[in-house]
C-alpha positions in Angstrom: 0.0 0.0 0.0 1.4 3.4 -1.0 1.7 6.1 1.6 2.3 9.0 -0.9 -1.2 10.4 -0.4 -1.2 10.5 3.4 -0.5 14.1 4.5 1.0 13.2 7.9 3.5 10.9 6.2 4.5 13.6 3.8 4.8 16.1 6.4 7.1 14.0 8.5 9.1 13.0 5.5 9.8 16.6 4.8 10.8 17.1 8.4 13.2 14.2 8.3 14.8 15.3 5.2 15.4 18.8 6.7 17.0 17.0 9.7 19.3 15.1 7.4 20.3 18.4 5.6 21.1 19.9 9.0 23.1 16.8 9.9 25.3 17.2 6.7 26.1 20.8 7.7 27.0 19.6 11.3 28.9 16.4 10.4 31.1 17.3 7.5 33.3 14.2 7.5 31.3 11.2 5.8 32.1 8.6 8.4 30.5 6.8 11.3 32.1 9.0 13.9 31.2 11.3 15.5 27.6 10.6 16.7 24.9 13.2 16.4 23.2 14.6 19.5 20.0 16.5 20.0 22.1 19.6 20.7 23.4 19.6 17.2 19.9 20.4 15.7 19.2 23.5 17.8 15.6 23.0 18.6 14.5 21.3 15.3 13.9 18.1 17.2 11.5 19.9 19.5 9.7 21.4 16.6 9.3 17.9 15.1 6.6 17.1 17.8 4.6 20.2 17.0 3.7 19.1 13.5 0.1 18.3 12.3 -1.2 21.6 13.7 0.1 20.8 17.3 -2.2 17.8 17.6 0.8 15.5 18.3 0.4 13.2 21.3 3.2 11.0 22.7 0.9 7.9 23.0 -0.9 8.5 19.6 -0.3 5.4 17.7 -1.4 6.9 14.4 1.4 9.5 14.6 3.9 6.8 15.6 2.8 4.9 12.5 3.2 8.0 10.3 6.8 8.7 11.6 7.8 5.0 11.2 6.5 5.1 7.6 8.3 8.3 6.8 11.5 7.0 8.4 11.3 3.7 6.4 10.6 5.5 3.1 13.7 7.6 3.6 15.7 4.6 4.7 14.7 2.6 1.7 15.5 5.4 -0.8 19.0 5.9 0.7 19.7 2.2 0.8 18.6 1.7 -2.8 20.7 4.5 -4.1 24.0 4.1 -2.2 26.4 1.3 -1.5 27.8 0.8 2.1 31.4 1.4 0.8 30.5 4.8 -0.7 30.9 8.1 1.3 27.3 8.9 0.6 26.3 5.9 2.8 26.9 8.3 5.8 23.4 9.5 5.3 22.2 6.1 6.6 24.3 6.5 9.8 22.9 10.1 10.2 19.3 8.8 9.7 19.9 6.1 12.3 21.3 8.8 14.8 18.2 10.9 14.2 15.7 8.0 14.8 17.6 7.1 17.9 17.2 10.7 19.3 13.5 10.6 18.5 12.9 7.4 20.3 14.9 8.7 23.3 12.4 11.7 23.6 9.4 9.4 22.9 8.5 10.8 19.5 8.5 7.5 17.8 8.5 3.7 18.6 11.5 3.0 20.9 12.4 -0.1 18.8 12.3 1.7 15.5 16.1 2.3 15.3 16.8 -1.4 15.7 14.1 -2.4 13.3 16.0 -0.4 10.7 19.3 -1.9 11.8 17.8 -5.4 11.4 16.7 -4.6 7.8 20.1 -3.1 7.1 21.9 -6.3 8.2 19.7 -8.4 6.1 20.6 -6.3 3.0 24.3 -6.4 3.4 26.9 -9.0 2.8 29.2 -10.3 5.6 31.8 -7.5 5.0 28.9 -4.9 4.9 27.6 -6.4 8.3 31.1 -5.7 9.8 30.7 -2.1 9.0 27.2 -2.0 10.5 28.6 -3.5 13.7 31.3 -0.8 13.6 28.3 1.5 13.9 26.5 -0.4 16.6 29.7 -0.8 18.7 30.2 3.0 18.7 26.5 3.7 19.6 25.8 0.8 21.9 25.8 2.7 25.2 23.5 5.5 23.9 21.1 3.2 22.0 20.6 0.9 25.0 20.3 3.4 27.7 16.6 4.1 27.5 13.6 1.9 26.8 15.7 -1.3 26.7 12.9 -3.5 27.6 11.2 -2.5 24.4 14.4 -3.1 22.3 15.9 -6.3 23.8 13.8 -8.7 21.6 14.6 -6.9 18.5 18.4 -6.9 19.3 18.3 -10.6 20.2 16.5 -11.5 17.0 18.8 -9.4 14.7 21.9 -10.8 16.3 20.7 -14.4 16.2 19.8 -14.1 12.4 23.2 -12.7 11.7 24.9 -15.6 13.7 23.0 -18.1 11.6 24.6 -16.6 8.4 28.1 -16.5 9.8 30.4 -19.5 9.5 32.0 -20.5 12.8 35.1 -21.6 11.1 35.8 -18.5 8.7 34.0 -15.8 10.7 34.9 -16.8 14.3 36.1 -13.4 15.2 33.0 -11.7 13.9 30.9 -14.2 15.8 32.8 -13.1 18.9 32.0 -9.4 18.2 28.3 -10.3 17.9 28.4 -12.2 21.2 30.3 -9.4 22.9 27.7 -6.8 21.8 25.0 -8.9 23.1 26.7 -9.5 26.5 27.4 -5.8 26.9 23.8 -4.8 25.8 21.9 -7.1 28.1 22.1 -6.8 31.9 24.6 -9.1 33.7 21.7 -11.1 35.4 19.6 -11.6 32.3 18.6 -15.2 31.8 18.0 -15.1 28.1 21.3 -16.7 27.3 21.5 -19.2 30.2 21.2 -22.9 29.6 18.8 -23.5 32.4 17.9 -27.0 31.5 21.5 -28.1 31.3 21.3 -29.4 27.7 24.4 -30.6 25.9 25.4 -30.1 22.2 25.1 -33.8 21.3 24.8 -32.9 17.6 28.5 -32.1 17.4 29.6 -35.5 16.6 33.3 -36.1 15.8 33.7 -38.8 13.0 37.1 -40.5 12.7 38.4 -43.3 10.7 38.0 -46.9 12.0 41.3 -48.8 11.4 40.7 -52.5 11.0 42.9 -54.5 13.1 43.2 -57.6 10.7 44.2 -55.3 7.8 46.9 -53.7 9.8 48.2 -57.1 10.8 48.5 -58.4 7.3 49.9 -55.0 6.2 52.7 -55.3 8.8 53.5 -58.9 7.7 53.8 -57.9 4.1 56.2 -55.1 5.0 58.3 -57.5 7.2 58.5 -60.0 4.3 59.5 -57.4 1.8 62.1 -56.0 4.1 63.7 -59.4 4.7 63.8 -60.1 1.0 65.4 -56.7 0.3 67.8 -57.4 3.1 69.2 -60.6 1.5 69.9 -58.9 -1.9 71.4 -55.9 -0.1 73.8 -58.2 1.7 75.0 -59.9 -1.5 75.6 -56.5 -3.3 77.0 -54.5 -0.4 79.7 -56.7 0.9 82.6 -54.8 2.5 85.3 -53.8 0.0 89.0 -54.3 0.5 91.6 -51.7 -0.3 95.1 -52.2 -1.6 96.5 -52.3 1.9 94.1 -55.0 3.0 91.9 -52.8 5.0 88.1 -53.2 4.9 85.6 -50.3 4.8 82.6 -50.6 6.9 80.8 -47.5 5.8 78.1 -49.4 3.8 77.5 -51.7 6.8 77.2 -48.7 9.2 74.8 -46.9 6.8 72.6 -50.0 6.5 72.3 -50.4 10.3 71.5 -46.8 10.8 68.8 -47.1 8.1 67.3 -50.2 9.6 67.2 -48.6 13.2 65.5 -45.6 11.8 63.0 -47.6 10.0 62.2 -49.7 13.1 61.9 -46.6 15.2 59.4 -45.0 12.7 57.6 -48.3 12.5 57.2 -48.5 16.4 56.1 -44.8 16.4 53.4 -45.4 13.7 52.2 -48.5 15.4 51.8 -46.5 18.7 49.9 -43.8 17.0 47.7 -46.3 15.3 46.8 -47.6 18.8 46.3 -44.2 20.2 44.3 -42.8 17.2 40.8 -44.3 17.9 41.3 -43.9 21.7 42.1 -40.3 21.4 39.2 -39.3 19.2 36.7 -41.3 21.2 37.3 -38.9 24.0 35.2 -36.3 22.2 32.1 -38.3 22.9 32.6 -37.8 26.6 33.5 -34.2 26.1 30.2 -33.5 24.3 28.1 -35.6 26.6 29.6 -35.8 30.2 26.7 -37.7 31.6 28.0 -40.8 29.7 30.6 -41.1 32.4 27.9 -41.8 35.0 28.2 -45.4 33.7 31.1 -47.2 35.3 32.3 -48.9 32.1 32.4 -45.6 30.1 34.2 -44.0 32.9 37.0 -46.6 33.1 37.5 -46.4 29.4 37.6 -42.6 29.6 40.2 -42.7 32.4 42.4 -45.0 30.4 42.1 -43.0 27.2 42.9 -39.7 29.0 45.8 -41.1 30.8 47.3 -42.5 27.5 46.7 -39.1 25.9 48.5 -37.2 28.6 51.4 -39.5 28.5 51.7 -39.1 24.7 51.6 -35.4 25.0 54.3 -35.3 27.6 56.5 -37.5 25.4 55.9 -35.4 22.3 56.8 -32.3 24.4 60.0 -33.8 25.5 60.8 -35.0 22.0 60.3 -31.6 20.6 62.5 -30.1 23.3 65.3 -32.5 22.5 65.3 -31.6 18.9 64.5 -28.0 19.4 67.9 -26.8 18.2 67.7 -28.6 14.9 64.2 -27.4 14.4 65.2 -23.8 14.9 67.9 -24.1 12.3 65.3 -25.5 9.8 62.9 -22.7 10.4 65.7 -20.1 9.9 66.2 -21.5 6.5 62.6 -21.0 5.4 61.5 -17.9 3.7 60.1 -15.0 5.7 56.3 -15.2 6.0 54.2 -12.5 4.4 53.3 -9.7 6.8 49.8 -8.5 7.3 49.0 -5.0 6.3 47.2 -4.3 9.5 46.1 -5.9 12.8 42.5 -5.6 11.9 43.0 -7.7 8.7 44.9 -10.3 10.6 42.0 -10.6 13.1 39.3 -10.6 10.4 41.0 -13.4 8.4 41.6 -15.7 11.4 40.3 -19.3 10.7 39.0 -21.5 13.5 38.4 -24.8 11.8 36.9 -27.9 13.1 39.2 -30.8 14.1 40.6 -32.8 11.2 40.4 -36.4 12.1 42.3 -38.0 9.3 44.8 -40.7 10.5 47.4 -39.2 8.1 47.3 -35.8 9.9 47.2 -37.3 13.4 51.0 -37.2 13.8 51.2 -33.6 12.8 48.1 -32.5 15.0 49.7 -33.9 18.2 52.9 -32.2 17.4 51.1 -28.8 17.4 51.2 -27.1 20.8 47.9 -25.3 20.2 46.1 -28.6 19.3 47.4 -30.2 22.5 46.2 -27.2 24.6 42.8 -27.3 23.0 42.3 -30.9 24.0 43.7 -30.5 27.5 41.4 -27.4 28.1 38.5 -29.7 27.1 39.6 -32.2 29.7 39.9 -29.5 32.4 36.3 -28.5 31.8 35.2 -32.1 32.0 37.3 -32.8 35.2 35.8 -29.7 36.9 32.3 -31.1 36.0 33.3 -34.3 37.6 34.7 -32.7 40.8 31.4 -30.8 41.2 29.8 -34.1 41.9 31.8 -35.1 45.0 29.9 -35.3 48.2 31.7 -32.1 49.5 30.8 -30.2 46.4 27.1 -31.3 46.4 26.6 -30.3 50.0 27.1 -26.7 48.9 24.2 -27.1 46.5 21.7 -28.6 49.0 19.4 -25.6 48.8 19.6 -25.1 45.0 16.4 -24.9 43.2 17.2 -25.6 39.6 16.9 -29.5 39.6 17.8 -29.8 35.9 21.4 -29.2 36.6 21.6 -31.2 39.7 22.5 -34.9 39.3 22.0 -37.8 41.5 25.4 -39.3 40.5 28.1 -38.9 43.2 31.8 -39.3 42.4 33.6 -42.0 44.5 36.6 -41.1 46.6 38.9 -43.1 44.3 37.7 -41.4 41.2 37.9 -38.0 42.9 41.5 -38.7 43.7 42.1 -39.6 40.1 40.4 -36.5 38.8 42.4 -34.3 41.2 45.8 -35.8 40.2 44.9 -35.7 36.5 43.9 -32.0 36.8 47.2 -31.2 38.4 49.1 -33.0 35.7 47.2 -31.0 33.0 47.7 -27.6 34.7 51.5 -28.3 34.9 51.6 -29.2 31.3 49.6 -26.3 30.2 52.3 -24.0 31.7 55.0 -25.3 29.4 55.8 -23.9 26.0 55.6 -20.3 24.7 53.8 -18.0 27.1 52.6 -21.1 29.0 52.2 -19.2 32.4 50.1 -16.6 30.7 48.0 -19.1 28.8 47.2 -21.1 31.9 46.4 -18.1 34.0 43.9 -17.1 31.4 42.3 -20.6 31.2 42.1 -20.8 35.1 40.5 -17.4 35.4 37.8 -18.3 32.8 37.1 -21.7 34.5 37.0 -20.2 38.0 34.4 -17.7 36.8 32.5 -20.3 35.1 32.1 -22.2 38.4 30.5 -19.1 39.9 28.1 -18.9 37.0 27.2 -22.6 37.3 26.5 -22.1 40.9 24.2 -19.2 40.1 22.4 -21.2 37.5 21.9 -24.1 40.0 20.2 -21.6 42.4 17.7 -20.6 39.7 19.4 -17.4 38.5 18.4 -15.0 41.4 18.8 -11.4 40.9 22.4 -10.2 41.3 21.7 -6.5 41.0 21.9 -4.3 44.2 19.3 -1.8 45.1 20.6 1.7 44.4 21.7 3.9 47.4 19.1 6.4 48.2 20.0 10.1 48.4 19.4 10.2 52.2 21.8 7.3 52.8 24.3 9.0 50.5 24.2 12.3 52.3 24.4 10.5 55.7 27.5 8.5 54.7 29.1 11.7 53.2 28.5 13.6 56.4 30.1 10.8 58.5 33.1 10.6 56.3 33.6 14.3 56.4 33.5 14.2 60.4 35.9 11.3 60.5 38.5 12.9 58.1 38.2 16.6 59.4 41.5 17.8 61.0 40.8 18.1 64.7 42.3 20.9 66.9 45.5 19.7 68.7 45.9 20.1 72.4 48.7 22.2 74.0 49.9 19.2 75.8 48.8 16.0 74.1 48.2 13.0 76.4 51.2 11.0 77.0 53.7 13.7 76.0 56.8 14.8 78.1 57.2 18.1 79.7 60.0 20.0 77.9 59.9 23.2 79.9 63.3 22.5 81.3 64.8 23.3 78.0 63.6 26.9 78.3 64.0 27.3 82.0 65.5 30.8 82.7 67.1 30.0 86.0 69.4 27.4 84.6 71.8 27.5 81.8 70.6 27.1 78.4 69.3 23.5 77.4 71.7 23.2 74.6 74.7 24.2 76.9 73.6 21.3 79.2 74.0 18.9 76.4 77.5 20.2 75.8 78.7 19.4 79.4 81.9 17.3 79.5 80.3 14.6 81.7 78.2 13.6 78.6 81.1 12.7 76.4 84.3 12.3 78.5 85.4 8.9 79.5 85.0 8.3 83.2 87.8 7.2 85.5 88.1 3.7 87.0 87.7 5.0 90.5 84.2 6.3 89.6 82.9 2.7 89.4 84.2 1.7 92.9 81.1 2.9 94.8 78.5 1.5 92.2 80.3 -1.8 92.2 80.1 -1.9 96.0 76.5 -1.0 95.9 75.7 -3.9 93.5 77.5 -6.3 95.7 75.4 -5.1 98.6 72.2 -5.5 96.7 73.1 -9.0 95.6 73.7 -10.0 99.2 70.5 -8.5 100.5 68.4 -9.8 97.5 65.2 -11.7 98.5 64.6 -13.4 95.2 66.8 -15.0 92.6 65.6 -12.5 90.1 66.7 -9.5 92.1 70.1 -11.2 92.8 70.7 -12.0 89.1 69.9 -8.3 88.2 72.4 -7.0 90.8 75.1 -9.5 89.6 74.5 -8.4 85.9 74.9 -4.8 86.8 78.1 -5.5 88.9 79.6 -7.5 85.9 78.8 -4.7 83.6 80.5 -2.1 85.7 83.5 -4.4 86.5 84.0 -5.0 82.7 84.0 -1.3 82.1 86.4 -0.6 85.0 88.8 -3.2 83.7 88.7 -1.7 80.1 89.4 1.8 81.3 92.1 0.7 83.8 93.9 -1.3 81.0 95.2 1.9 79.6 96.8 3.2 82.8 97.2 0.3 85.4 97.9 -2.7 83.2 100.7 -3.7 85.6 98.2 -4.4 88.4 96.1 -6.8 86.5 98.1 -9.8 87.8 96.8 -9.0 91.3 93.1 -9.4 90.2 91.6 -12.9 91.0 89.7 -14.0 87.9 88.4 -10.5 87.5 86.5 -10.5 90.9 88.8 -8.8 93.2 89.5 -5.4 91.7 90.4 -3.5 94.9 94.0 -3.4 93.8 93.1 -1.0 91.1 91.7 1.5 93.6 94.8 1.6 95.9 96.7 4.9 95.8 100.2 5.0 94.2 101.7 6.1 97.6 100.8 2.9 99.3 102.3 1.0 96.4 105.6 2.8 96.7 105.6 2.4 100.5 105.4 -1.3 100.0 108.4 -1.3 97.7 110.6 0.5 100.4 109.5 -1.9 103.2 110.7 -4.8 101.2 114.1 -4.3 99.6 114.6 -6.1 96.4 111.0 -6.1 95.7 111.6 -3.5 92.9 113.6 -6.0 90.9 110.9 -8.6 91.6 108.2 -6.2 90.4 110.3 -5.3 87.4 110.8 -8.9 86.4 107.1 -9.7 86.9 105.6 -6.7 85.2 104.1 -8.0 82.0 104.6 -6.3 78.7 101.8 -5.4 76.2 102.4 -8.6 74.3 102.2 -10.7 77.5 98.9 -9.2 78.7 96.2 -11.6 79.5 93.0 -11.4 77.7 90.2 -9.7 79.8 87.7 -12.1 81.1 84.3 -11.6 79.6 81.0 -13.2 80.4 77.8 -13.4 78.6 76.2 -10.8 80.9 79.0 -8.4 80.5 78.8 -8.7 76.6 75.3 -7.6 76.7 76.1 -4.3 78.2 79.4 -3.8 76.4 78.0 -0.8 74.5 77.2 1.2 77.6 80.3 3.3 78.3 78.7 6.1 80.3 78.0 6.4 84.0 75.0 8.0 85.4 
């Protein structure tokens, strides 16, 4: 049905074209950025609602339909006349911005802008859809800020239709962009993308070759027969030759033995891979349907297959490490790879293929570090699922309400121990290789968060949004924080502080001069310790407890050690009269008494002279543990 004869549609079409003309003057550069705002139109948007003789009402569906028809007609005209790779296509971006502004102020249907985007995606190729998503990524916050409940179904339908068109192998990066747009647009606690029923992707079946055992046996027997026949003929033709001097050369024999050993090694490796091949690919059945492991027989087969796979991966890693030097030399001889023009081109051309299960490629696949990591990450996901079925883990979900993801199967203690040890082996292996630590940290972070999402799903996806803080609570908290952080007036004499008035006392000397008194830095005399030592001896004799006695003895030992140290500089000749450092009274006798003793005993001068020790013969000062503790104290109060 044509809308050309409807007056209101014509009126709104003219108004929209005027807005587009104004947008061309505001936005000179024909590109997606920058976005147009209501302030760029200087009141033209407000005048839009006063059309039709001022009879416009916000809830009038007739006017909504007229505006929608006018927008669609303008949209179709622009879409039919321009291509997305032309500069003139910026008119489409301007039209979408105008419609988004009209929907925010409730002058058209809130979902009209996403209806137009949906039709735009349907009309473009995959490369064109990438450009459309460039626009959506740049406008996402503004377009989803208001009336999202009326837009969410349209967004979900448009993105799902686009995902059906995309190839998961060739457009993996673009698929990721679509999913990220959905995750960022919808609230965190939205249940639209949650697998509440716990369904598995059983349609993803991995098909691999079935190697017949009998055919392999006959094939190996034929190879052995041909090898034996060839060995006889080679022995006749390659007999060791004899030189003129009678020496024999064994180079041919050594070459034959080396070739035979290499062939045997290759044969053994091929036989091992043939055995591992069906076991390895059968693991995918358990990865896609973990509930198969609830059967004991399937679980035992899975344990054996995963253990063999891990052992093979470890041997391959060790083998690649041993021949790493030669491999680096081979790679250095290869021609340089073609460089990408830009990072965007490299990302857009990334390929994420399905597994290639051909037997001929199996050897190359397990030699690829990325392939081994993919398989082990799958194993980690499944092992975490099994560990969630232990009795301890199931007790945490006793009050869960979503019975669809709660299983009656309980993992035994033996199987739980195997799962824990296997998980430890896998985590250790994932940290090997190039950037292994970073890769494992990324995987571990994702799996840890996935456990929280699984727990949230088991509880029936309760609301995870907090109630906004009210204005009264905010003002109250702000006032309390200001009172707590305000600088308080300091007291003149804070509690616990010392009185320092003595430093400014006018009657005495200046405080700094007191610090310069000689008693503070001059070395005391040995006689100054005589009285304190006597007091310590008296305190030790009169002590009532062992603790008081020990304190007095320690103080006496400290003073005696300092006395001996000072006296060693002037009275070293008297040290032989001291009994084990205890009787030091000889150090305090006046020099006159000592000379008088020499006069009373003739010949004693010669005796003293002979017995006076030299510096080299001095006895080491006796030190005790108690005296060492106070060795640093060299002043006397």
